N, C-alpha and C positions, 0 to 999 in steps of 0.2 A: 325095436329089438333091445332086450336087456342082456347085457354082457357083464361077466365078472371081471373086475379090474385085477390084474396080477402084476406082481413086481417084475416077472420075467418079460411081460409084454407091456412095459410102462409107456411105450410110444402111443398106445391106444388112448390112455387117459390123458397123456400129454396134449392131445389135440384139444382138450377142453381148455387148457390154460395157456397154450402157445399161440403165436400169431398164425392165421389172422383172426381166430375166434376168441382170443383172450379178452378183448374189450367187451364183446357180447356176453361172455360167460361171467365176467366180473360184474357187469351191470346187473345181471340176473341175481347173482349171489348177494350183491349189496342191497338191491331193492327189496328182495324177499326175505333173505335170511340175515341181513344186517351185518355183513362182513365189515370188520373194522379196518380202516385205512392204515397203511404202514408208512413210516417216515422214510426219508431218503429220496434221492432222485427217481423220478418215474421211469419205469422200464416199459416193456411191452404190456399193453393193456392197462397202463397206469400203475403197475406194481413195481416196487424197487426190485433190483436183482436179488437183494438179500431176502426179500419176502418170497419171491418166486422159488428160491433155493429151499427155504424152510417149508413151503407148501409142497414142493416135489418130494422133499425128504419125508414129510409126514405121510404122503400118499404111498410112497415105496414101503415105508415102515409098516403101515397098517395092511397094505396088500400082501406083504410078506408074512406078517404074524396072524392076520385074520382075513384070509381071502374070501371067505364066505360072507363077510360083513361089508364088502366093498363092491359096489355095483355101478354100472354105467348104462344109461339109456341112449340109444342112437335112433335117429330118424333117417330113413333111407335117402331122403333128399337133403335135409338140413344138417346131417351129421350128429355129433354128440349134443344132446339137449339137457342132460341132467346127470348128476352123480351123487352118490352117498358113500360115506366112510363111517364104519362103526366097528366096535371091537368088544371082546369079552375078556375080563380079568378077574379070576377067582370069584365067580358068581355075580359080578357086577358088569352090566352091559352099558356102554356109553356111545352116544352119537357124536362124531367128530365133525362131520360136514354133511349138509344136505343143500344142494344148489340146483336151480333150474333156470335156464336161459329165458329172457323175457318172452320170446315168441311161443314158448311151450307152457307158460304159466296158465293155470286155470284149466288144464286139460288132463289132470289126473297123473301127471308125471311125478310130482313130488309125493303124492299119496302112494303110488306104486313103489317108488324107491324106499320110502319109509317102511312100507310093509315088508319088503325084502330084508331090510336091515333088522327089523324087529323079529323076523323069523329066525335070524341068526342068534338073537338073544332070548329066544322063547324059554330056555331052561334056566335063565338067570333069575335070581331072587330080587335083584335090585337093578334100577335103571336111572341114568342121569344124562341130562342134556342142558347145555348152556344156550338158552334160547334168546334171540334178539328181541328188541322192543318193536315187534311188528305184528299186526292183528292176524295175518295169515299163519305165521309161525305159532303164535299162542293158540289159535283155534285148532290147528293141526295136531299139536302135541297134547292138548287137553282131550280131544276126541280119541286120541290113541291111549288114553288112560293115565296120563301123567298129571300130577299135582303141580300147579304153577305157583312159584314163590317169587314175588317181585324182588329185584335186586337194585343196589345202588352202585354208583361209580364215584371214585375220588379222582380229581384231575386238576391240572394247573401247575403253576410254578411254586415249588415249596420254599419255605424260609427255614433253612437249616438251623439258624440261630434260635429258633423257637422250639426246636425239638430237643428233648433231654437226651443225653448220651444213653445208649443201650445199657440195661442194668446188669449185663454180664457178657461173657465172650461170645462172639459170632465168628465162625470159621469158614474159610473157603472150602466148598465141598468138591468131591471127586467121585469117580465111579466106585471107590471103596466104601462110600456111604450108602450103597444101594440097599443093604439089609436094614439099615436104620430107617431109610425112607419107606421101604415096604412095610415095616412095622408101624410107622406113623399112618400110612395109607389105610392099613387094616383097622386102625382105631377110628379114623375120621370118615372113611367112605365104604368100609366093609370089605374091600379087596385091594390088594397091592397092585401098583402099576407095572411092576416087573420090568420087562424089556422097554417099556415106554420111557423109563429114566435114561436109557442109553440115547434115545432120540432127542430128548429134551437137553441132555448134556452137550449135544452137538451144536446147539443153537443158543443156549442160555447160560448165564452165570449162575452158579449154585452157592447158596449160603446155608449153613447148617448150625444147629445148636444141639448140644448133648451134654447134659449134666445130671446131677442127682434129682433135679426137679422133673426131668423128662427129656424130650427131644423134639426136633422139628426141622423143617427145611423150607427154602424159598428159591424159586427160579425167577430171574429177572434179566432184562435186556435193556440197557440204557435206563430210561425213566419208567419203563413198563414192568409191572409186577405180573408175571405170567401165572404163577400159582404159589400157594403157601399152605402149609399144614403143620400143626403142632399138637402136642398133648396137653398143653395148659395155656390159659389166657396170657400169663406172664411171658411165656416163651414166644407165643404168637406175636405179642406186642413188641417184643425185643427184635424179632426177625423183620417185621414190617418197618420198624424204626430204622434198623440197619440198612434195609433196602432203599428207603427214601434218602438216607444220608449218602448212600453209595452212588446215587444218580449223578451223571455228569452235570457240572454247573451250567445253569441256564436251560437245561432240557426239561420239558414238561413231564409231569408225572401222570401215570394212568394206572388205576387199580380197579378192576372190575369184579362183578359177581359178589358184592357184599350184601349179605342177608340182614334182615331186621335184627336177628339175634346176635349178629357179629358186631356188637357195639364197640368192642376193643379196637377194631379197624377204623370205625368212624372217629373214635377219640384220637387216634394217631393222626388221621387226616386233618381234623380240626386243629390239633396242635401244630401241624405243619402249614396251616393256612390254605389248605386245598379246598376246592369247591366240591359240594356233594350234590349229585343229581341222581334221578332214577334212570335205570338203564336195563331193560330186558327182564328176563325171568330165569330162574333155575328150575327146570322141570325134573321132577323126581317121581320114581315109582318104587314102592316097597322099601323106602328108606326115609329117615328123618333128615331135615336140613342139618348140616354139620356146622356147629358154632365155631369150631377152631380151624376152619379151612376156607380158602379162597380157590375155587376150582379153576383149572386151566380152560381157556376157551377152545384150544385145539385138541387137547387130550384130557377131557373132563375126569 
């Protein structure tokens, strides 16, 4: 049975992530769709309480703003076996989550969920997915008509002494910068994130730049850069440098979804002494890879 996830009936989708099925669901999500682990003490299903809160917040947010893009498949005997979260923003469709529990994999559950989500975005000119480094995911998204662009990851302990100081001011961002961020989004991904910035601000620190050369923003949490977008290489470099310098001492850095054309990010990582590895794909439809953006894994 396929059911729409709604914010008003969040308890239904909560069954996927809460005890006793949390471990089973996370295992399926991690094995097939490459969910990244979160730091902090393990909670139910191996997730920290903070990560569970972020995940529930994202589900509520998308079920409220795009209910037609959020679906749940249930088996009469086994209960929830898969879920998909997707959304539309100004002509850009994005996939936020596609997960299937291990016992239901290979039975068409993921294909059915993706078809439902893509139906929600059928009128959109552009589509974007941050795809994990997994053959099933790559094959599924390519067959759905997406172009796969391999991505890199920066990780490790940085050496702040090796990083030059940012070449200009970087400010703490607030909800008052939403118009600025929406403008940058339109330049880099074709459509503004809009209300998504409210959800990101609940869980991440925001850095912004705004001067005569252009503007940009970056969301980060600890040593993890969630997303970054700017209107010039110089400002993108400034933001990423400031984000690495803002990481708590001794906390590992992680920066995902770096494309081959995003060499400014690679250069910052090399300067900081970080490791560079390949990690997943950026799946795009109807749009070119953005040179000046690092997309969010949760809200691409």
